[in-house]
C-alpha positions in Angstrom: 123.0 67.8 70.3 126.3 65.9 70.7 127.8 63.3 68.4 130.4 60.7 69.3 130.8 62.4 72.8 132.3 65.5 71.1 131.0 68.8 72.2 129.8 69.9 68.8 126.3 71.4 68.4 124.7 70.6 65.1 124.0 73.5 62.9 120.3 74.1 63.5 117.7 76.7 62.3 116.5 78.9 65.1 112.7 79.1 65.0 111.3 82.1 63.2 111.1 85.2 65.4 113.8 84.1 67.9 117.3 85.5 68.5 120.7 84.2 69.7 122.1 84.4 73.2 124.9 82.5 75.0 124.5 80.3 78.1 127.7 79.0 79.5 129.5 79.1 76.2 126.6 77.6 74.2 124.6 79.7 71.7 120.9 79.3 72.3 117.9 81.3 71.2 115.0 83.3 72.7 112.0 85.1 71.2 112.8 88.2 69.4 110.3 89.5 66.8 112.9 91.5 65.0 115.3 88.7 63.9 115.1 86.1 61.3 116.5 82.6 61.3 120.1 82.2 62.3 122.6 79.4 62.8 123.7 78.2 66.2 126.8 76.4 67.3 128.8 76.0 70.5 131.9 78.2 70.7 134.4 75.6 71.6 137.5 76.4 69.7 137.5 80.2 70.0 138.2 80.0 73.8 140.6 77.1 73.8 144.1 78.1 75.1 147.1 77.6 72.8 150.9 77.5 73.4 153.4 79.0 70.9 157.1 78.4 71.7 156.3 78.1 75.4 154.0 81.1 75.5 150.6 80.2 76.9 147.7 82.2 75.3 144.3 82.0 76.9 142.2 82.0 73.8 142.4 81.9 70.0 141.6 85.6 69.3 144.4 87.8 68.0 144.3 91.6 67.7 146.6 92.2 64.7 148.8 95.2 64.3 146.9 98.2 63.0 148.1 101.7 62.2 146.4 104.2 64.6 148.0 107.5 64.1 147.9 108.5 67.7 151.3 110.2 67.7 153.3 112.6 65.5 156.8 112.1 67.0 157.3 108.3 67.2 156.4 108.1 70.9 154.3 105.5 72.6 152.0 107.9 74.6 149.0 107.7 76.9 146.6 107.7 74.0 148.1 104.4 72.7 148.2 103.0 76.2 144.5 103.9 76.8 143.4 102.3 73.5 145.4 99.1 74.0 144.7 98.7 77.7 140.9 98.6 77.1 141.3 95.9 74.5 143.5 93.8 76.9 140.8 94.2 79.6 138.3 93.1 77.0 139.8 89.6 77.0 141.7 89.3 73.7 144.2 86.4 73.8 147.1 88.0 71.9 147.2 91.7 71.3 149.6 93.2 68.8 151.0 96.7 69.6 152.1 98.2 66.4 153.2 98.8 63.7 156.5 99.8 65.4 159.2 101.5 63.4 162.6 99.9 63.2 164.2 102.9 61.5 163.1 106.3 60.2 163.6 105.9 56.5 161.0 103.1 56.4 158.3 104.6 58.7 156.5 107.7 59.6 156.2 109.7 62.9 152.6 108.6 63.3 153.7 105.3 64.8 155.9 104.5 67.8 159.5 103.6 67.2 162.0 101.2 68.6 165.0 102.5 66.6 166.2 104.0 69.8 165.6 103.6 73.5 163.1 106.4 74.0 159.9 104.2 74.2 161.3 101.3 76.2 160.3 102.6 79.6 156.8 103.7 78.6 156.2 100.4 76.8 157.5 98.4 79.8 155.2 100.2 82.2 152.3 99.6 79.9 153.0 95.9 79.4 153.6 95.4 83.1 150.1 96.9 83.8 148.5 94.6 81.2 150.3 91.6 82.6 149.2 92.4 86.2 145.6 93.2 85.3 144.7 90.7 82.5 145.6 87.4 80.9 146.3 89.0 77.6 149.7 88.4 76.0 151.3 91.4 74.3 153.0 91.2 70.9 154.6 93.8 68.7 155.0 94.1 65.0 158.3 95.4 63.7 157.7 97.5 60.5 159.4 98.8 57.4 157.4 100.4 54.6 160.2 100.2 51.9 159.1 102.0 48.8 155.7 103.1 50.4 157.3 105.4 52.9 156.7 109.2 52.4 159.8 111.4 52.0 157.6 114.2 53.2 157.7 112.7 56.7 161.1 111.0 56.7 163.1 113.6 54.9 164.8 110.7 53.0 164.2 109.0 49.7 162.4 105.7 50.2 164.4 102.6 49.8 163.3 99.4 48.1 164.7 96.3 46.3 164.4 98.1 43.0 163.5 101.6 41.7 159.8 100.7 41.0 157.5 103.6 41.7 155.0 103.2 44.6 151.3 103.6 43.6 150.7 104.7 47.2 153.0 107.7 47.5 153.9 108.1 43.8 157.6 108.3 44.6 160.5 106.6 43.0 162.4 104.7 45.6 166.2 104.3 45.7 167.5 100.8 45.0 169.0 99.3 48.2 172.7 98.7 48.3 174.5 96.0 50.1 175.1 98.3 53.0 171.4 99.3 53.0 170.4 95.6 53.2 172.8 95.0 56.1 171.6 98.1 57.8 167.9 97.1 57.6 168.6 93.6 58.9 170.5 95.0 61.8 167.7 97.5 62.4 165.1 94.7 62.6 167.4 92.8 65.1 168.1 95.9 67.3 164.4 96.7 67.4 163.6 93.1 68.4 166.1 93.3 71.3 164.5 96.6 72.5 161.1 94.9 72.2 162.4 92.2 74.5 163.7 94.8 77.0 160.3 96.4 77.0 158.7 93.1 78.0 156.8 92.0 74.9 155.7 88.4 74.9 155.8 87.9 71.1 157.5 89.6 68.2 156.2 89.7 64.7 157.9 90.8 61.5 155.9 92.4 58.7 156.2 90.7 55.3 152.7 91.5 53.8 150.5 94.2 52.1 153.3 95.5 49.9 155.9 96.5 52.5 159.6 95.9 52.3 160.0 92.2 52.8 157.1 91.5 50.5 158.6 93.9 47.9 161.7 91.7 47.9 159.5 88.6 47.5 157.5 89.9 44.5 158.7 89.9 40.9 156.6 93.0 40.4 158.8 95.1 42.7 162.0 93.1 42.7 164.0 93.5 39.5 167.4 92.9 41.0 170.0 90.7 39.2 172.1 89.8 42.3 171.6 87.1 44.9 168.4 88.9 46.2 166.6 88.9 42.8 165.6 86.7 39.9 164.3 83.3 41.1 161.8 82.9 43.9 164.5 81.3 46.0 166.7 84.4 45.6 163.8 86.8 46.2 163.2 85.0 49.5 166.7 85.6 50.7 166.3 89.0 52.3 163.2 88.0 54.3 164.9 84.8 55.5 168.0 86.6 56.4 166.0 89.2 58.5 164.3 86.3 60.3 167.7 84.6 61.1 169.2 87.9 62.2 166.3 88.6 64.6 166.3 85.0 65.9 170.0 85.2 66.7 169.5 88.5 68.4 166.6 87.4 70.7 167.5 83.8 71.3 165.4 80.6 70.8 163.0 81.1 73.6 161.2 84.2 72.3 158.1 83.5 70.3 158.7 84.9 66.8 156.0 85.4 64.1 155.7 86.8 60.7 152.7 88.4 58.8 152.6 87.4 55.1 150.3 88.1 52.2 148.4 84.8 51.5 148.2 86.1 47.9 149.4 89.4 46.6 146.4 89.7 44.4 148.5 91.6 41.8 149.0 90.8 38.2 152.4 89.1 38.0 152.6 88.9 41.9 152.9 86.0 44.2 150.0 83.5 44.8 149.1 81.3 47.6 151.5 78.8 46.3 154.5 81.1 46.7 153.2 82.3 50.0 153.1 78.8 51.4 156.6 78.1 50.1 158.0 81.2 51.8 156.1 80.4 55.1 157.7 76.9 55.1 161.2 78.4 54.7 160.4 81.1 57.3 159.5 78.3 59.8 162.8 76.6 59.1 164.6 79.8 59.6 163.1 80.3 63.1 159.5 81.5 62.8 157.0 80.1 65.3 153.8 81.5 63.9 152.6 82.6 60.4 149.9 85.3 60.3 148.2 85.1 56.9 146.5 88.2 55.6 145.2 89.1 52.1 146.6 91.1 49.3 148.7 94.2 48.9 147.3 97.7 49.5 147.6 98.2 45.7 145.3 95.3 44.7 142.1 95.9 42.9 140.5 92.8 44.7 138.5 94.0 47.7 140.0 92.8 51.0 138.1 94.5 53.8 135.1 96.3 52.5 131.5 95.2 53.1 131.3 93.4 49.8 133.9 90.9 50.9 132.1 87.9 52.4 133.0 87.2 56.0 135.8 84.7 56.2 136.4 85.0 52.4 140.2 84.6 52.7 140.4 81.7 55.3 141.4 79.5 52.4 144.7 81.5 52.2 145.6 80.4 55.8 144.6 76.8 54.9 146.9 76.8 51.9 149.8 77.9 54.2 149.0 75.6 57.1 149.2 72.6 54.7 152.9 73.4 54.2 154.1 74.3 57.7 154.3 73.0 61.2 154.2 76.4 62.8 151.0 77.9 64.2 148.9 79.8 61.5 146.7 82.8 62.1 143.9 83.6 59.7 142.9 87.3 58.9 140.4 89.5 57.2 136.7 89.7 57.9 136.7 87.4 60.9 135.2 89.7 63.5 131.9 87.6 63.7 132.5 85.0 66.5 130.5 82.4 64.6 132.6 82.9 61.4 135.8 82.7 63.5 134.7 79.6 65.2 134.0 77.9 61.9 137.5 78.9 60.6 139.1 77.3 63.6 136.9 74.2 63.4 137.7 73.8 59.7 141.4 73.2 60.6 142.4 76.0 58.4 144.1 78.0 61.1 145.1 77.9 64.8 144.2 81.5 65.7 141.9 84.2 64.2 142.7 87.9 63.8 140.0 90.4 64.8 141.2 94.0 64.1 138.4 96.3 63.3 136.0 94.2 65.4 138.1 95.1 68.5 138.2 98.7 67.5 134.4 98.7 67.5 134.1 96.7 70.7 137.1 96.1 72.8 134.9 94.0 75.1 133.9 91.6 72.4 135.8 88.5 73.7 134.5 88.9 77.2 131.0 89.6 76.1 130.9 86.5 73.9 132.5 84.3 76.6 130.1 85.6 79.3 127.0 85.1 77.2 126.4 88.7 76.3 126.3 88.2 72.5 123.4 90.6 72.1 125.5 93.4 73.6 128.4 93.1 71.1 129.0 96.2 69.0 129.4 94.5 65.7 131.9 96.0 63.2 130.2 96.8 59.9 133.3 97.0 57.8 132.5 100.6 56.6 136.2 101.7 57.1 135.0 105.3 57.6 136.7 105.8 61.0 139.6 103.4 60.6 141.2 102.9 57.2 139.6 105.9 55.5 140.8 108.1 58.3 144.3 106.7 58.4 144.8 107.0 54.6 143.6 110.6 54.9 146.2 111.4 57.6 143.8 111.3 60.5 143.9 109.2 63.7 141.8 106.1 63.8 138.3 106.3 65.3 135.1 104.1 64.8 131.7 104.9 63.4 130.1 102.7 66.1 132.4 103.4 69.0 133.0 107.1 69.6 135.4 106.3 72.4 137.9 104.5 70.1 141.2 106.4 70.4 139.7 108.7 73.2 139.4 106.1 76.0 141.2 108.4 78.5 139.1 111.4 77.8 135.6 110.0 77.2 134.6 108.2 80.4 130.9 107.2 80.8 129.8 108.2 84.3 126.5 107.6 86.0 124.3 110.8 86.3 123.6 112.4 89.6 120.3 113.8 88.5 118.0 111.3 86.7 116.0 112.9 83.9 113.0 111.8 81.9 114.0 112.1 78.2 112.0 111.8 75.0 114.0 111.0 71.9 112.2 111.8 68.6 113.8 109.6 65.9 115.3 106.1 65.7 118.2 106.7 63.4 121.9 106.3 64.4 122.0 109.6 66.3 118.8 109.0 68.2 119.6 105.4 69.1 123.1 106.3 70.2 121.9 109.1 72.4 119.2 106.9 73.9 121.4 104.0 74.8 124.2 106.2 76.2 121.8 108.3 78.2 120.0 105.3 79.6 123.3 103.7 80.4 124.1 106.7 82.5 120.9 106.2 84.4 118.3 108.4 82.7 114.8 107.4 81.9 114.6 107.4 78.1 111.8 106.8 75.7 112.4 106.7 71.9 109.7 107.2 69.4 110.2 106.2 65.7 107.8 107.2 63.0 108.5 104.2 60.7 108.0 100.5 61.3 111.8 100.0 61.4 114.6 101.5 63.4 117.7 102.7 61.5 116.7 105.8 59.6 119.0 106.2 56.5 121.0 103.1 57.4 118.0 101.2 55.8 118.9 103.0 52.5 122.6 102.3 52.9 122.2 98.6 53.5 120.3 98.1 50.3 123.0 98.0 47.6 124.9 94.8 46.9 127.5 93.9 49.6 126.0 96.4 52.1 123.7 94.1 54.1 126.1 94.0 56.9 125.0 97.5 57.9 122.0 95.9 59.4 124.3 95.0 62.2 124.4 98.6 63.2 120.7 98.6 63.7 120.6 95.2 65.4 123.5 96.2 67.8 122.0 99.5 68.8 118.5 98.0 69.3 119.8 95.2 71.4 122.0 97.5 73.5 119.0 99.9 74.0 117.0 96.9 75.3 119.8 96.1 77.7 120.0 99.8 78.8 116.3 99.9 79.5 115.3 102.3 76.7 111.6 102.2 76.0 111.0 102.1 72.2 107.8 103.0 70.6 107.5 102.1 66.8 105.1 103.7 64.3 104.8 106.6 66.7 105.5 110.2 65.7 106.3 112.8 68.4 103.7 115.6 68.2 103.7 119.0 69.8 101.1 117.8 72.2 103.4 115.1 73.6 106.1 117.5 74.7 104.3 119.8 77.0 105.6 120.2 80.5 102.4 118.3 81.7 103.8 115.1 80.3 106.8 115.4 82.7 109.7 115.2 80.2 112.8 117.1 81.2 114.3 117.1 77.8 113.3 116.4 74.1 116.0 115.2 71.8 115.2 115.9 68.2 116.7 113.2 66.0 114.1 113.3 63.3 116.7 112.8 60.5 116.4 114.1 56.9 114.3 113.8 53.8 115.3 113.8 50.1 116.2 117.3 48.8 113.7 118.7 46.3 114.7 121.0 43.5 112.9 122.5 40.5 113.5 121.6 36.8 110.9 121.3 34.0 109.3 117.8 34.1 110.3 117.1 37.7 106.7 116.1 38.6 106.3 113.5 35.8 105.1 110.1 37.0 108.3 108.3 35.9 110.4 110.6 38.2 111.1 108.9 41.5 113.4 109.3 44.6 116.5 107.2 45.1 115.2 106.6 48.7 112.1 105.0 47.3 114.1 102.8 45.0 116.4 101.6 47.7 113.5 100.9 50.1 111.8 98.8 47.4 108.9 101.2 47.2 108.9 101.2 43.4 107.3 98.2 41.9 108.7 98.6 38.3 112.1 99.8 37.3 112.6 101.1 33.8 114.9 99.9 31.1 116.6 103.2 30.4 117.4 104.7 33.8 119.0 108.1 34.4 120.1 108.9 38.0 120.5 112.5 38.8 123.2 112.9 41.4 126.6 111.3 41.5 127.3 111.2 45.2 127.3 108.0 47.3 123.6 107.7 47.2 123.3 108.1 43.4 126.2 105.7 42.6 125.0 103.1 45.1 121.5 103.3 43.7 122.9 102.7 40.3 124.7 99.6 41.6 121.4 98.5 43.3 119.4 98.8 40.0 122.2 97.2 37.9 122.2 94.2 40.1 118.5 93.5 39.8 118.0 90.2 37.9 121.7 89.2 38.0 122.8 86.0 39.9 123.7 86.6 43.5 126.9 85.0 44.8 124.9 81.9 46.0 123.3 81.3 42.6 126.6 81.9 40.8 128.4 79.4 43.1 125.6 76.9 42.4 126.0 77.3 38.6 129.8 77.0 38.8 129.9 74.1 41.3 127.6 71.9 39.2 128.9 73.0 35.8 125.4 74.2 34.9 126.8 77.0 32.7 129.9 77.8 30.8 132.0 79.9 33.1 132.3 82.7 30.6 128.6 82.9 30.0 127.9 82.8 33.7 130.3 85.6 34.3 128.6 87.7 31.7 125.3 87.1 33.6 126.9 88.7 36.7 127.5 91.9 34.9 124.5 92.2 32.6 121.4 93.8 34.1 119.6 94.2 30.7 119.2 97.9 31.5 120.9 101.1 30.3 121.9 103.0 33.4 123.4 106.5 33.4 124.5 108.7 36.3 124.7 112.4 35.7 126.0 115.2 37.9 127.6 118.6 37.6 130.5 117.6 39.7 134.0 116.7 38.4 134.4 113.6 40.5 131.7 110.9 41.0 131.2 109.3 44.4 133.5 111.9 45.9 131.9 111.5 49.4 132.7 107.8 49.5 135.7 106.8 51.6 139.0 106.2 49.9 139.1 102.5 50.8 135.6 101.9 49.4 135.3 104.3 46.5 137.5 102.4 44.1 135.6 99.2 44.7 132.2 100.9 44.1 133.5 102.5 40.9 134.9 99.2 39.8 131.5 97.5 40.2 129.8 100.2 38.3 132.3 99.8 35.4 131.9 96.0 35.4 128.1 96.4 35.2 128.2 98.9 32.3 126.9 101.9 34.3 127.8 105.1 32.4 129.0 107.9 34.7 128.6 111.4 33.3 130.3 114.0 35.4 130.1 117.7 34.4 126.6 117.1 33.1 123.8 119.5 34.2 120.1 118.5 34.0 118.0 121.0 32.0 114.7 119.2 31.5 112.9 115.9 32.0 110.7 114.8 29.1 108.4 111.8 28.8 111.1 109.6 27.4 114.4 111.4 28.0 116.5 113.9 30.0 117.9 117.0 28.4 121.3 117.8 29.7 124.1 120.4 29.1 127.7 119.3 28.9 130.9 120.8 27.7 130.0 119.7 24.2 126.6 121.3 24.3 123.1 120.1 24.8 122.0 116.5 24.3 119.2 114.1 25.1 119.7 110.9 27.1 116.9 108.3 26.7 115.1 107.7 30.0 111.9 105.9 30.9 112.7 106.3 34.6 114.5 109.2 36.3 115.8 108.7 39.8 116.6 111.7 41.9 119.5 111.5 44.3 120.4 115.1 44.9 121.1 115.1 48.6 119.0 115.6 51.7 117.6 118.3 54.0 116.9 118.3 57.7 113.5 117.4 59.1 112.5 119.4 62.2 108.9 120.2 63.1 109.4 120.4 66.8 112.0 123.1 67.7 109.6 125.9 67.3 107.0 124.2 69.4 109.5 123.5 72.1 110.6 127.1 72.2 106.9 128.2 72.6 106.2 125.8 75.4 109.5 126.3 77.2 110.5 122.6 76.8 114.3 122.1 76.8 115.4 120.4 73.5 118.5 119.7 71.5 118.9 118.7 67.9 121.3 115.9 66.8 122.3 114.1 63.6 120.7 114.9 60.3 117.9 116.8 62.1 120.6 119.4 62.8 122.5 119.0 59.5 122.8 116.1 57.1 126.1 114.3 57.5 127.6 110.9 57.6 126.7 108.1 59.9 129.9 108.5 61.9 129.0 112.2 62.6 125.5 111.2 63.8 126.7 108.5 66.1 129.5 110.6 67.6 127.1 113.5 68.2 124.5 111.4 69.8 127.1 109.9 72.2 128.8 113.2 73.1 125.5 115.0 73.7 124.3 112.2 75.9 127.4 112.7 78.1 126.4 116.3 78.8 122.9 115.6 80.0 
């Protein structure tokens, strides 16, 4: 439908049982019994070109700077080149290589450096290849960590505006002297000149997430009493002087950007008001584009996890754009093309950043543009392979893309010998094996015992804020369809199906796991249930006094799931607030009051220990807000009709319980290996069928095993 001759498709509900696809840039729908109603719109703005200070960019998608950890000696190596080259070939408009260290005191050897000439030639060769093979423009981000640098890696005490301890490295930085300030400004300028020599199209300065320039901007970290501290005008001085020094060094024709925090989200820190003021001054000082992200790393407001609604922080870009003439980029949770399109249409920004989305699928821009939306590998914001890995000192990978960071070594090649393969199990490992093997040319049939694909992902997506994990299932199912995998639901592989007479060359056992059973008095009482059954909504009535046995991810997220029952969801809460239906304080209390007493017990010292670093704190915060009691170092002794008897350091006690939920782990399910051995049928085990592990392990194993067949 078109209105006033503008190419704008009205938001419309797709008929029940149909799914999206793209035809010449327009999202349409076709029959798909697996999907529910969705919205459609024409992707007009996302693929419009844009010009920034003379630089023509083919579309509005930006890949922002992301720490990758692919080096340990500041070099730009082939691993970086392979990673970035594949994203450029995937059609991103502006691709940011970085962070790039401007000196050694404010960086770490896990990122490339431009504090000397060592990387200029390798970067130039890489950029020349990108320019010759693609339309992608290549940016870089010049980086200084300030107080967040680690002396373990640099051999130097971190420097900062003031001696305020970092909560990331727990080190006390040294207050910067006048010579330090001049030295850092010169380092930014020198690195920018080298970036120009390397052939970068666009240069970005980092002034966000709690790094050096933002440390000068914030009253939380800037306690100086000279011209760089005190008033906000003074606190802006260092950042503005860096901009001017860089602009003088590179000239007026080089597109220059800066990435800022749209709101520090720290008590006593800067808000969107101050961010917009600084952005306006930055533009006057020579900045052409403002990249607006969310808060500092230290914030206790979730920024990137699954419980952050897609596009939640676009309003930060809008607040900045209202104050500047420069181009504005929006960031955080914009990997869904529809969400990104809406952000651009709203006028809140000129470009949108897709970081983790392009780790998951480097071909995302091309796929969407070419009408292959169903083949997109959608980021699920789990952070397991990216941020969790990086903050643990490991290189970045991806739960859904096992090739991420290994593009040069893991090349998918067509098979020379086509095999007929039977996959038993439709969890992540089985699906990944099936679609990869089929993509290589094998004839693959997958059988799933249940009515739904996904295995334990169906448990993981149940707690509040985790629905996005459904994208993993949808993406794999759609890609299996495209690869020609034959899927049989409600079908269990039996020994009789795997005989040589059926013609299968290989059986892949991906039958997953089941809840671990253990023995304790009272374990068979009727009010004792499995966490899996709770998360799958197989339990019609939930008790008022609930004790969950097991404090791992499953136990804690089951507690969150139960605690949220009966509380307003975000849509209801927004309705109440928007119309003034309830007093804000009363409505807020409703959010956190489940009306139940929920206790999680475990013998471990640290609850939710197997949850990634970037997600664990958010989960524990939610449990605290909702009044869930966490009882580590507590051992279950007995389950009675109305309580559990436990042993703690203080002795034995009884906790009231009219429902006991067991979340004590999982064990592998494999009923086929022995039969295979008897009948001489080749078989392999993957995923939880081999050993219960995380989703990322299951997907990686399914992919790698499929490459060997």
